[in-house]
N, C-alpha and C positions, 0 to 999 in steps of 0.2 A: 428300319430293318435291323435286327440285332446282329452284332458282330460275332462270328463263329470263332471258337478257339483254334489256334494254329498247332499243327502237328509237325514236329521236326525229328528226324532220325539221326542219331550219332553213332559212329563206329567207336568202340572202345578197344584199346589195347591194354591189357591188364598184366601186371607183374606181381604175383602173390609172394608172400613171405619176404618182402623187402624190409630193410632196416627201419625205414620210416615211411609213413603215408605221404604221397605227393600227388598233385593234380596238375596236369598241363593240357591246355587246349590249343589246337591248331586247326583252323577251318572247321570241318565237321568231324575231326578225329580227336578223341580225348585219350591221353595216356595217363594211366593211373598206376602208381606203385602203392601196394597195400601191405600192411604188416600182419595180415591175417592169413592163415592157411586155408586153402580151398577145400574145407571139409564140412559136409552137411549143410551147405548153403550159407555158411557164416560169411565167407568173403563176398558173395553176391549181395547179401543184405548190407554189408558195410559199404560196398561200392555204391549202391543205390542211395544210402543215407548220405554218403560223401557228396554225390552229385547234387542232391537236394540242397545241402548246405552251401556248396560252392556256387551253384547257379541261383541260389536264393528263391527256390520254388518249393511248393508243397511236395512232400515225398510221394503222395498218391498220384501225382501228375507224371511220374516216371515209371515206365514199364520195360522190362527186359524182354525183347522179342526174339532174340537169337543168341546162341552161344552160352547157354547156362553152364555147360561143362567145359568151356573152352576159354583160352586167354583172349580170343578175338570175339567180341560181343557187339550186339546192336541194341540200342535202347531207343524208345520212343518217348519224347517229351512233349507234353501238351501245355501250351502257354496261352495266355489271354483270358477272356471272360469264361466263366463256367465253373 
C-alpha cells in the first residue's frame, strides 16, 4: 500500500519591515521577521520562499490557508511522497 503524504499546519507570527530576515521555530509556531513591506503580496511570497528554504522542502508544498492580510497566518505544509 502506498504511503500518503502528511499534512501539517503551522501558525506564523510575522513581523514585516524588520531590519533583517530571521526565522525561529518553536513547536508548531514559526516566528518570522522579514525585511519586506507588506505591499501587493511581496511579503507573503518572501515568507513562503523563506519557509521552503529553511525547511528544505519544495515551495509548491507550502500553501497559506489563513491570514493573507494579517501578521498571524496559518500555512499548510505537505511532506512525504507525492
